[in-house]
N, C-alpha and C positions, 0 to 999 in steps of 0.2 A: 496316375496321370495318365489318360488316355485321350488318344488323337484320331476323333468319328470322323469318319469320312466319304465321301460317295468321287466315283469316276464317270463320267461319261466318256464313251471311246467311238473310233472312228468304225466300230465293224471289224469282218473281214478274219484275214485265215489266224491261226492260235502262233499267237508271238509276235504279227504282223502289224496288230494294230496300235493306233497313237488314241492318244489324250486328245479330248476337245475342252472337256468341262472338269475341274476338278474345285472340291472346298472339306476342307478340314476347319471342325472345329474343336479347340484343345478345350477338355473338359476335365477337371478336379476331382468328380465322382457329385458334386453338388452344382455347379453351376461352369458355362462357359465363359472360359477365361482371354480367350484367344481365338481370331477365326481365321481363315485364308479361303480366299474363292478368287477363280480368273478361268477366263476363256484361256485357251492353248491352242494354238496352232499347230497341227500337229503335221503338216510336209507331206500326206500324201490324200488319197480324196476319202469321203464319207459315203460309205453304203448308203444306196434310196432309203432304205428300213428305217436305217437308225435317221436319217433326216428327217422321216415321219414320225419318228417315236418320240424324238426328244427335242425338233423344234431349230436344232443346229447347224447350221449349212456353212459352205466352205463360204461364201463372202463376208455371214460373220466372223469367219475367222482373220481374214484376211491381216487384218493389224494387231491380232493378239500376240501376245509372248511367246515364243517357244518354249521347248520345255527346259530348255540348260538355259532358261533367262529365269526360271520360276524354280529350277530342283533348290537354288541355295534355300529358299526359303522354307522347303515342302523338308526339309532335312532340320530345318532351324527348331520348327512346329511340332517335329516330331521327335526330339528328341529328348531321351528318356520317356518314350511312352508307351502305353500298348496300343496299337492300330483296333481299332474299332470297327469292324464292318459289317454290311448285309451281304451275307454271301463275300468272306472276308478274300477267301481262297482267291477271289477273282481279282477284286482292286491290288490285291497287294504284289500277285503275278505283273500284271500291268505296271503296275511304280519300280518292279524292281526289273521289269525288261525295259523301260523308258532310262531308269539308268545305269543300265550294263552298256545301252546305246552311247553314250557318257565316259566308258570306263569306269564306276564306280557301284561301289557292293554296297548296295542298300537294304539293309536288316535290321527288321524290330519286330517284337513279340507281338500276336495280332490274337484277337477274339472277334470269333465271328455271332450276332445275333439272331442267323437262323439258327444253327444250332444251341444257341443259348434259349431261344424261344421255347425249340423243340422237349429242350429240358425241364424247363422253368412252364413253360404253358401247354402241355402235351394236348395230343387229340382235337385238334382245330384242322377244317377242311384244306386250310391253304396258308404254307408261311412265306408267300413273296410279301414283298413288301408294301405294297399297298394292301390288298387283301387284309392283313396283320394288321397294321396302323388303323384300318377302320374296323375293323372287330375288335377292338382295344378302343375303341372311341378317340385314338389319335388325332389330332388335325393335322392334314400335310399339302401345300399348297406348290403351287410347279413341278408336279410329278413328273419326273424320268430329269429333271432338272439335275445335276448337282448338289445346289443350296438346298434347293426342295426335298430333297433324298436323302441328305445329312442332316437337316433340322429334324424329317421324321426321326432317323434312326439314334439320334440324342435323344428323344423322348420316350423312342421305344427300349434304349437302354437305361435309360433313367426307371422306367417299370422295373425291368429288371433285376436293377439292382436293388429295388426293392422287395420282388417276389424270392430275391435268394436269401431268405432263411438261413440257413448255414453259413452265409456269408464266402464260399465257395472263391467266388468271384474276385472277389476284396485283398483274402489272404493269400489267391496266388499274384496280386500284384503286387502286395508288401513284399511279397518273398524276390518278387522279378527287378522291385526296384533298388538301384544303387545304395549301398547303403556306406555312411561315413567310419570309420574305422573306432573314434570315438565314438559312444551313446548323448544323443543332443541332450543339451540341456533339458533340465524341467523345467524353466522362465521359456525355453524358446519353443516347446510344446504350448504352453499353455499361450503364448505370443500365438501360436499361430492358427490355434482354435477360436470360432466363434462364440457369440454368447447368444446362442438358436436352442429352441428348443427340439430337442431328437434322444437317438442312443448312443453311445460314445464306445469303441470298442478299444482297449488297450493291449499295446503286442509287445510280446519279448522280441528278442534281435533276430530271431529264427521266421518272427510273422506270425505268431500263433496267437493266438486272442488268449489272454490270460486273464481280463476281466471285461465284464459288461457291463456298463451303469444307462440310469435315463437320469436327463434332468431337465428343468425350464428352463436352463441356464446351463448349458455343456462347459464355459470357462470358467464359471464360479465353483461347479464342483467339482474340476478338473487342479484346480487349485488349492479346494478342499482336500483331495489326494496327496498333494506334492507335498504340503504345510502340514499334514497333521501326525502326530507321533504311536497313536495306536499301531499294535500289531499288522493289521493290514496292507496299512495307508505304507506301512515302509517297507512291507515285502511288493509293493506296488511300485515307492522309488527306486527299490533295486532292479527291476527286474523290466522297467518299462522300458522300452529305444522310440515307438511312435505309435502316436492315436489318429484310428480313423472315427469318423462320424457319419449318422446319417439324421437328414433333416427332418422334421414328421411335423412342425409345427403342431399338432395337436397331442398334446400331453395323454389323452387317452392313446392314442394311437403310439406313442412314448411308453406307454407301462404296457401296452398287448406285445409290442414289438417284444420289450426285453424280459419277460418273464415266459416269453415263449423260447428267445435264443439261448437264456439260459438253461435251457432244458437243451434244447437240439445240440450246442457246443461244450455242454458241460465244461467252461472254463475253471481254471484249477484255483483262481482266487476270489471265486462264486462259491459260498456256502454250497453244497453238493445237490441239485435241484432248489435246493430252497426249501424248508419248511412252511408249510400251508398258509397261504399267506390269511386265514382268517379264523380265528377260535368259534366263534358263536354265532348262530344263523335265528332267525323269526321263522318260527311253524302257526299254523293254524290248526284248529282240531273243530265239530261241533259238539257242542254239549250235551245231554238227555231231554233239555229244553228246546232244541235245536237252534241256540245260539251260535255264531263264530266265533271263538275264544282264539285270541291271537299269545302267544307266550316264545321269551327268548330263550334258548337254551345250548349248549356245548354243541356243534355242528356234529353231525350225524349223515356219513357218507348214503347210509340205508333209505334214509326218509327226504319226502320232498322235498325242501322249504322255500320260501318265499325273496328273500333277500340275505344276504351273510353279513357278520362284520369280524373288523380285527379286533374289535376287546368286547367283556360284556358288556361293559360303561357305555361303548358308542353304542351297540343295540339298546339300552332301555333308554337313553337320550334321546332314539328317534323314535322312539315307542311314543314315548313322552310330546312328543312335538306332534307324530301321528295321533293321539287321542285327542290335542287340543283340536288342530285341523279339521279333522272328520268328526268332532263331538263323539268320540265312541267312550266309552264305559271303561272307566280303570281299572276295575275288579275285573272284567271280561279279557282284560288285555294283561291279566297279573302284574299291572301294579299297584293294588290297592288289594291284603287279603283281610276278606271280611266274610262275615256269612248273612251282612244285610246287607245296606245301598252303600257305592262307595261316596268319599267326599265331595266328588265332583255332582254327583245327585244331590248332597243335603245342602249346596250353593249355587242350584239350579244350569248346572253345564251340563250333566247327563239326565238323557231321557228317559231312564228307569228299566233298561236291559236288567241292570243289573237285581231287579225286584219285580221282572217281567212285568213291570206297567209297561216299557214298550213291545210292539208286538217282533218277533222274530224277523218277518218278512222287512217289519221297516230299518230295523237295526242292521242286518247282514246286508242290505242293501249298502249303505256306510263303509262299511268293511270291504266289500267286495270292489268300492271305490278304489281303495286303499290297495289293493290288492294287485288290479287292473293298473296301477297306475306306478309300483314298485317291483311288479313279475313283468320279464318280457315273454312269458310261456304259452308256448302255441302261436306268438304273434310274427307277423313278417313286417318289418322295417326297417331300415339307413338311420342313423346314426351322422349327421354330417354338423363336422367342424373347422376348426382352422385349419390349412392348407399349409404347403411348403413355405408358398410364395400368394401378393397378395391374390392375384387372379384365382387363386388354386382354391379345393378343399377336399378334405380328406371324410373318408367313405367308412362308418363300420356297419356289415353287413351282419341283420338277423333273418335266417330262413324257419319257418316254427318252431322257433323259442331256440332256435339252435348259432350258435357264434359262428360266422363262414369264413370272418375275413374282414380284411381292409384294403383299400384304396383310394386313390388321388384322382381328381377329376378335375377338370378346365371350367371355369363359370360359365363357357359358352354353353356349355353340354349338359343335355338334359340327363340325369342318371334314373329317370322313370323306368326307365328300357331294363328291364332284369336280364338279357340277354347281355348288353354290355356293360350293364353294373358285373355282371358274374365272372366276366373277361378281364376285368380290370382287377378285378377282387385278389390277393396274396390267402391265399387260405392258410388257417391258422391254426391248429387246436381246440374243440371246444370244452377245457377243461374248467375246472371248479374253479381253481385261479383266476382263470380269462371271463369265468362268469362273472367272480368276486368284482372284480378289477371296473366291469363296466357295469354291473348294477352301485357300488359303492362311489365312482364316479354319477351318473344318471342324480342318484340323492341328493351330491353334494354342489351342482352342477344346472344352475335353472335356467341357462338361455341357450342350453343342445339344443339345437332344430332337430326336430324327429322328423320324417317321412315314412309316414304307413303307405305298403305294398299293397 
């Protein structure tokens, strides 16, 4: 659990500052579940430059509660939480100073979004909150006011959690949260997990990830893990202490995250790096008569393929449908072995490329339509899918035919700007498994929105 906060102060000498405004958003890693926002009477003068910066003056604070009047609420909302702030060292120091004046020792773990941003989004020109969120396309209102800055930090932290592919932040949190002496019952874990699309992480009592999975319904999938009697399920049931999850909204993003994070984290109950998830591929070659031929063969990493398949049967099924959709020749597609015309020619469905009645130029134009549709080689595009919330969408970036990663954007923002798009993207490896996942998804899901860049 996180307490994401921002504090405005009077300014002045070190450790003599007072709080003029505080905003705290309690965040469970998915949504804000509680909040506290208040002006505070600092009982001291506000520096003029601070008044100009924040707009908060002494007149506004005359009837505001003093710090001792809000201290109990601050303790309650931050209990068992990690404090997250932009330049956390400053906010945490100010809070501790105010509590020391009351004779109370205030101690919490902290995370700094400046440090996290430098680690997860390196080489940006500035890491000040205003310039950072602007470069990432994060909307911010009431800049230099506690509520506006804290809410912007919530959105920034949400982005950083998504970019934390090795789950360093989450694993640190799990280790720092107090654990009960007895491991939680499986039924309690299921009850606390929502029915959402995303990636889930099963942790042992030390907080280490022992299994990563994805599902369109995480609650239902966990129920299967906890009720099945196969060897892997029994190991999960024996070792599980807690489950964390990341909502993606998009099944495609969940598939890509699962594949990447299994490779990064190597959980002991996931098969090591997993075997390649495809076995066959669609290849093309030009024959001696200049016709483009298609063939389904065992996947060969040394050869350039058009798209990949989990089984030969699924590849053949795809090719049979493509022959129908693009009026291709069964013989030249490797579906009908003959030295004469193919069966489709006999029933007037093939235009005769198999016996050279149709010219190579005419036939090849339709084959190239198929190749362009199902191969993103050399393409620059964004695949837009569902987001984690109603007003959000996910974006999968392809540049020059290379998968770059994914990110999330608000519907109020345009993503045609490549600079903003690249800044919100969580980089991912362009390996053959990722390419297979994307190509398979594009074949199956006809309603995906694709933006050409």
